[in-house]
C-alpha positions as CSV (number, residue, x, y, z in Angstrom):
1,M,0.0,0.0,0.0
2,L,1.1,3.5,-0.7
3,T,0.5,4.7,2.9
4,Q,3.1,2.1,4.2
5,N,5.8,3.8,2.2
6,Y,4.8,7.3,2.9
7,I,7.2,9.2,5.3
8,E,6.6,12.8,6.0
9,L,9.8,14.9,6.1
10,Y,10.3,18.4,7.5
11,T,12.6,21.3,7.0
12,L,14.4,23.9,9.1
13,D,11.6,26.2,8.2
14,D,9.0,23.9,9.7
15,Y,11.2,23.3,12.8
16,R,11.3,27.1,13.5
17,H,7.5,27.1,14.0
18,W,7.3,24.1,16.4
19,E,6.6,24.5,20.1
20,D,8.3,22.5,22.8
21,N,11.6,20.7,22.5
22,W,12.4,18.9,19.2
23,E,15.3,17.8,17.1
24,L,15.1,17.4,13.3
25,I,17.5,14.8,11.8
26,Y,17.4,14.2,8.1
27,G,13.9,15.6,7.9
28,S,12.5,13.3,10.7
29,P,11.3,15.0,13.9
30,Y,12.3,13.6,17.3
31,A,10.5,14.8,20.5
32,M,12.7,15.5,23.4
33,A,11.7,15.0,27.0
34,P,10.0,18.0,28.5
35,S,12.9,18.8,30.8
36,P,16.1,16.9,31.7
37,L,16.0,15.2,35.0
38,V,17.9,16.4,38.1
39,T,20.8,14.0,37.6
40,H,21.1,15.0,33.9
41,Q,21.0,18.7,34.8
42,N,23.6,18.2,37.6
43,I,26.1,16.4,35.3
44,N,25.6,18.9,32.5
45,G,26.3,21.8,34.9
46,K,29.4,20.1,36.1
47,I,30.6,19.5,32.6
48,F,30.1,23.2,31.9
49,L,32.1,24.2,35.0
50,E,34.9,21.8,34.2
51,L,35.1,23.1,30.6
52,N,34.9,26.7,31.6
53,K,38.0,26.4,33.9
54,S,40.0,25.5,30.8
55,F,38.8,28.4,28.8
56,E,40.6,30.9,31.1
57,N,43.7,30.0,29.1
58,C,41.8,29.7,25.8
59,P,39.6,32.8,25.2
60,K,38.7,31.6,21.6
61,C,36.6,28.7,22.9
62,Q,33.3,28.5,24.8
63,A,30.9,25.9,26.1
64,L,27.2,26.1,25.3
65,F,24.5,23.9,26.5
66,E,21.2,22.8,24.9
67,I,21.5,25.2,22.0
68,D,20.4,24.4,18.4
69,W,23.0,23.5,15.9
70,E,21.5,24.1,12.5
71,I,23.4,21.7,10.3
72,S,21.4,21.8,7.1
73,S,17.9,22.6,5.8
74,D,16.6,19.3,7.2
75,T,18.8,18.7,10.3
76,V,18.8,20.6,13.7
77,V,20.1,19.0,16.9
78,K,20.3,20.3,20.4
79,P,23.3,18.6,22.1
80,D,23.5,18.6,25.9
81,M,26.8,20.4,25.7
82,L,29.0,21.6,22.9
83,V,32.3,23.5,22.6
84,I,33.0,25.9,19.8
85,C,36.3,27.7,19.1
86,Y,35.1,30.5,16.9
87,E,33.0,33.6,17.2
88,A,29.3,32.6,16.7
89,D,26.4,34.8,15.8
90,E,23.2,34.1,17.8
91,K,22.9,30.7,16.0
92,I,25.3,27.8,15.7
93,T,25.6,26.8,12.1
94,K,29.2,25.7,11.9
95,K,30.4,22.4,13.5
96,P,31.5,22.4,17.1
97,E,34.8,20.9,18.2
98,I,33.3,18.8,21.0
99,I,29.9,17.4,21.8
100,F,28.7,15.8,25.0
101,E,25.4,13.9,25.1
102,I,24.1,12.6,28.4
103,A,22.4,9.3,27.7
104,S,19.0,8.5,29.2
105,K,16.6,5.6,28.7
106,S,14.7,7.6,26.1
107,T,17.8,8.9,24.1
108,V,20.6,6.3,24.5
109,K,19.9,4.4,21.2
110,R,19.7,7.7,19.3
111,D,22.9,9.0,21.0
112,E,24.8,5.7,20.2
113,T,23.7,5.3,16.6
114,L,22.0,8.2,14.8
115,K,23.8,11.1,16.5
116,Y,27.1,9.2,16.5
117,E,26.9,8.8,12.7
118,L,25.7,12.3,12.2
119,Y,28.4,13.9,14.3
120,Q,31.0,11.7,12.6
121,Q,29.7,12.7,9.2
122,E,29.8,16.4,10.1
123,G,33.4,16.2,11.3
124,V,32.9,16.9,15.0
125,E,36.4,16.1,16.4
126,F,35.3,14.7,19.8
127,Y,32.0,13.0,20.7
128,I,31.4,12.1,24.4
129,I,28.5,9.9,25.5
130,V,28.0,10.2,29.2
131,Y,26.2,7.4,31.1
132,P,25.1,8.7,34.5
133,E,24.0,5.4,36.0
134,K,27.3,3.7,35.3
135,Q,29.3,6.9,36.0
136,V,31.2,6.4,32.8
137,A,31.9,8.6,29.7
138,K,32.9,7.1,26.4
139,V,35.2,9.5,24.4
140,Y,35.4,9.2,20.7
141,Q,37.9,11.1,18.5
142,L,37.6,11.6,14.7
143,K,40.5,10.1,12.9
144,E,40.5,10.0,9.1
145,G,36.8,10.6,9.0
146,R,35.8,7.9,11.5
147,Y,35.3,7.9,15.2
148,L,37.8,5.8,17.2
149,K,37.2,5.2,20.8
150,V,39.8,6.9,23.0
151,Q,38.7,5.3,26.3
152,D,36.0,5.0,28.9
153,F,36.5,7.6,31.6
154,S,35.2,7.6,35.2
155,D,37.7,9.4,37.3
156,E,40.6,10.0,34.9
157,L,41.9,13.3,33.4
158,Y,41.9,13.7,29.7
159,A,43.5,16.5,27.6
160,F,41.4,17.4,24.6
161,N,43.9,18.9,22.1
162,L,42.1,21.2,19.8
163,E,43.5,23.3,17.0
164,K,43.1,26.5,19.0
165,C,43.5,25.3,22.6
166,K,44.0,22.4,25.0
167,I,41.2,21.5,27.4
168,D,42.2,19.6,30.5
169,F,39.1,17.8,31.6
170,D,38.7,15.9,34.9
171,F,35.9,13.3,34.5
172,S,35.9,12.6,38.3
173,K,34.4,16.1,38.8
174,I,31.1,15.5,36.9
175,W,29.6,12.7,39.0
176,R,27.4,13.2,42.0
177,K,29.1,11.7,45.0
178,K,27.1,8.8,46.5
C-alpha cells in the first residue's frame, strides 16, 4: 500500500515554528523529554564548569548547553553540551569541536547510533556519550573521517587537544558523589 511507504519529512523552516523541544534529523522529527531530570542537569552543569575552567587560558573557545546546531535545511540538533572555538552569531551553524550527550533511557539508542553517525559525518572532532547510572563517559575522536574510541572515563583526566586550545578535563568532577 502507498501509505506504508509514505514518510513525511520536515525542514528547518518547519522546525522554527514548532513548540516545545524537538530535534530534526534528516527531515525526521524527534520529540525530546519536557525537561532533563535532576541527575542530567547536575552532570551537565558540572561538565560546563569543568570546561569553563580550561577556557581561562583559551579565550577563543566557549561551552554552550542545549543550543540548536542548525546543520542543514533538514537537520537541527540540540546537544546537551558543545564546545566551539570560533565567534558565533546568535545561531550555531558551523560544526562544534566537542559534543557531549548525556544518555538517558529515552535517548541512548539515538545517541549511540543516529547522532554518533551524524556527528562523525559532520566532522565533530570529539564526541562524548555520558552514562550517568554507570558513571562512565565514552570518548570518541575523529581520525581519518571515522570515530575511534579513545577510552572509557570515570575518574581520569583527559587532555582534549584542539587546534586553538587544550582542554584539561577531569571526569571525576562530573559525577554526583554517592
